[in-house]
N, C-alpha and C positions, 0 to 999 in steps of 0.2 A: 488616470491615464497624463497626468501632465507627469509624476516621477520614473513611468514605462517613458514616454515619450524621453524625454533629460536624461535620463542612465542609458538607455539606446544609441541613442545620438549620440555619442561618446564612447564608442569601443570600434576604434580602429584598427584591432587585433586581427590576425591574419584565424582562420577557422572562427571567428565567433560568429556568433545572432546577430542579425541585422534590427534592424524597428521592421523592414516587410516581412519579414521570417516569423517578430512576434504577433502584430498585428493578424497574421492568418488565424493565430489561434483563437478559442471560443469564446463569447462574451466573460463569462464566467471567471474563466483561468486566467486576464487578464486583469478581472479586478482586485482576485489573491495575490496578479504579482505586483501592484503598488507596491503595499502595503509588505510585502515580503521583503523586498528591497529595501526600503527603508528599515526597516528591524534589522537586517542584515547589516547594514552602514553604520549604524549606532557602535556593531565588531569589529568595524573593519571586514567585512567579508561576502562581501553584496561582486565582489572578482566572478567565486564558483556557480553566478549565475550569466556568464562572457559566454560560454562555451556550451558550443553546441548539443555535448556529449551533458549537460546536464541534463536534456529535458529529454522526457520518455514518455510518447504514447501508451497508455496504458487505455486496455477496451475496458467497457463499461459492464461490461458482462466476466465476473472471476472465474467461471469456468468452472465452478463449483455447484453443485449438487444441493440445494437447499432440505434437506430433511427438519420436518415441525418436531415441537416436542414431543410429538407422544409418539412417531418413528421410532426417534433417541431412546424413549423411555421402551416400548414394547421390544427396540433388536438389542436390548442391553449396548446399545456398548461407550456412555460415557459410566452406567450406575447400572448393579443388578438390579431388578426387584422385591429381592425375599428382605434385603435387609436396609439401600440404597446404599450400598458403600459399595465402591468402588473390583474393590475382587470379584471376578465368576465375568468383572464386564468383561467387550473387545479391549479397549482403552487398558483394562488388570495385564492384556496378553501380550500386547505389541508396549506398551511402556518400559524400556529400556533408560530411556534416559536421564543426565547425569545432573541437567541444572533446566531450575524450573521452566527458563523463555524454551526449551528444549520440548519441558511438558505443554504449555502454551503452544504450538509451532505443532504438535503431534496431538494435541486436542484439537484443534481446529483441522487440521486434514483427515480426520479421521470424524470429523463431523460435517462438514463440507467437501465431500469426495469429488473426485476430478467427474468430469462428464467424458469429456477428449480422450481418448487411448490416449493417441501419442503424448 
């Protein structure tokens, strides 16, 4: 906590986070913020934590449906049931990605579909 207090007491810049706004964070966030500040100070990058735009509140729920392994298997979403390969599955039909990162993201989207229509 002393690292967080020391860091945010010395940020007089316009549009920067104040100590009072950081103190309103939940306890686990503040506990993680101290070591993060120390780590970033080693590389002289701690200034990224001064701006308000560096922080976003993420909802606890991902907004996605958690499908069980049995559901993924029975609906043949990631693999087919005949030989266990991707060919013939929903992933095989949809996958036109060019990179492994894109393939991983598509796999996540397919295996955890959104529940909110918007």
